Structures are given as C-alpha cells and as structure tokens.
DOVO-185009 format. One record per residue: x, y, z of N, C-alpha, C in turn. Coordinates in steps of 0.001 Angstrom, whole numbers, padded with zeros to 6 digits, always signed. Example, Ala and Ser with C-alpha at 12.3 -4.5 7.8 and 13.67 -1.06 7.14 Angstrom:
2
+013190-005690+007800+012300-004500+007800+013200-003300+007800+012850-002250+007080+013670-001060+007140+012900+000030+007870
END
This chain:
69
+009175-006964-001752+008018-006177-002106+008242-005451-003401+007164-005208-004129+007222-004527-005402+006377-003257-005298+006983-002074-005214+006261-000848-005080+005347-000571-006280+004144-000144-006015+003190+000074-007103+002744+001595-007190+002892+002305-006095+002482+003728-006112+002454+004296-004723+002380+005632-004671+002268+006356-003469+000889+007005-003329+000307+007046-002139-000956+007716-001953-000856+008562-000692-001609+009588-000602-001577+010509+000569-002985+010559+001180-002962+010561+002519-004221+010840+003293-003844+011961+004219-004360+013129+003961-003934+014306+004746-002446+014555+004489-001712+014627+005582-000247+014871+005457+000553+013642+005538-000117+012415+005523+000577+011149+005665+000665+010452+004319+001848+009991+003938+002078+009287+002686+002106+007777+002894+001611+007047+001974+001589+005589+002071+002106+004998+000750+002847+003883+000922+003312+003123-000217+002416+001950-000415+001842+001787-001612+001033+000640-001992+001996-000304-002730+002069-001563-002257+003026-002470-002785+002448-003870-002917+002942-004638-003844+002596-006051-004016+003635-006830-003214+003145-007707-002327+004097-008499-001536+003689-009974-001664+004518-010863-001101+004227-012266-001076+002877-012543-000408+002459-011661+000515+001147-011824+001223-000005-011107+000510+000261-010559-000667-000741-009850-001401-000513-008352-001360-001486-007600-001784-001385-006141-001826-001373-005612-000346-000405-004748-000092-000210-004159+001274+000016-002665+001124-000291-001961+002212-000014-000523+002269+000818-000244+003463+001887+000590+003281+002844+000891+004308+002956+002407+004507+002914+002829+005761+003163+004274+006005+004600+004560+005700+004851+005584+004833+006197+005907+004397+007045+006329+005568+006516+007081+006518+007276+007537+007622+007694+006510+008618+007163+005277+008413+007550+004140+009308+008518+003207+008622+008856+003450+007400+009798+002618+006687+011181+002979+007213+011939+001978+007689+013250+002279+008250+014433+001838+007396+014196+000888+006467+015270+000386+005649+014714+000228+004233+015522+000670+003270+015182+000468+001857+016440+000009+001159+016283-001051+000372+017424-001526-000389+017039-001599-001907+017803-000834-002694+017548-000861-004103+017998-002181-004723+017183-002723-005624+017517-004007-006254+018010-003764-007704+017676-002650-008280+018011-002379-009655+016949-002907-010606+015985-003662-010069+014913-004239-010901+013949-003117-011270+013442-003243-012482+012431-002231-012968+011109-002475-012192+010430-001427-011918+009139-001510-011311+008101-001690-012407+007313-002737-012283+006296-003002-013318+004963-003197-012644+004014-002402-012984+002687-002583-012418+001977-003680-013160+001195-004486-012413+000423-005579-013068-000587-004932-014041-000865-005671-015099-001844-005218-016100-003180-004968-015393-003794-003822-015697-005064-003464-015092-004978-002897-013708-003784-002757-013116-003659-002202-011816-004088-000720-011808-004929-000360-010847-005346+001019-010700-005046+001469-009248-004189+002427-009098-003766+002888-007722-004965+003387-006998-005835+004145-007597-006971+004650-006888-007867+003524-006344-008118+002501-007155-008917+001372-006731-008234+000601-005594-006926+000364-005731-006180-000300-004691-006255+000448-003352-006090+001780-003453-006091+002590-002240-007509+002574-001560-008526+002650-002351-009904+002592-001789-010173+001227-001212-009775+000161-001840-009958-001200-001337-009278-001292+000022-008064-000841+000114-007343-000934+001373-007963-000091+002487-008456+001056+002093-009146+001934+003063-010422+001243+003597-011161+000636+002805-012372-000050+003195-011974-001223+004124-010973-001980+003735-010553-003153+004591-010029-002654+005944-009319-001549+005973-008826-001003+007228-009984-000494+008160-010923+000168+007525-012108+000620+008365-012880-000599+008887-012986-001617+008125-013720-002868+008626-012939-003493+009770-011605-003507+009682-010792-004074+010745-010972-003267+012002-010944-001969+011881-011114-001067+013073-012487-001313+013726-013516-001379+012902-014861-001622+013419-014984-002967+014111-014297-003981+013605-014393-005297+014266-013728-005295+015602-012700-004454+015742-012022-004298+017068-012910-003598+018058-013682-002622+017604-014543-001840+018481-015695-002723+019058-016104-003740+018273-017263-004511+018730-016821-005798+019272
END
C-alpha cells in the first residue's frame, strides 16, 4: 500500500492509501502491523485528499444503505 494521507471523522483517524485494489481507507486504530520500506511517499498528480475522503464516505454510505434494504 502507498499511504496518501490521514483524515479524521470525530475522534477516529483513517489512513487513505493507494493499493493494488485501488483507493482504500483504513481505520488507524485497527492497523496491527506496519513495515517501513524506506520508499518515498509520492502522491499521484492531481490527488486531492478531501475529494478522496468524500468519495470514500459516499461509497461507504451507499454500501450501508444497500445492506439495510
């Protein structure tokens, strides 16, 4: 995974990262293992953390709604 930024919702912190499966968001308090690679973190051109966070929030709400129905 390639970390792109941190975002907070209330008192909960999330890591927004680029993965082989695409953009993903992880709760920081659920991360159990971290291994430093020494590689520089490079955000993709045009990446906007606020936009990525909002996109993931909309996707999450839609998933929750689909489970309810």
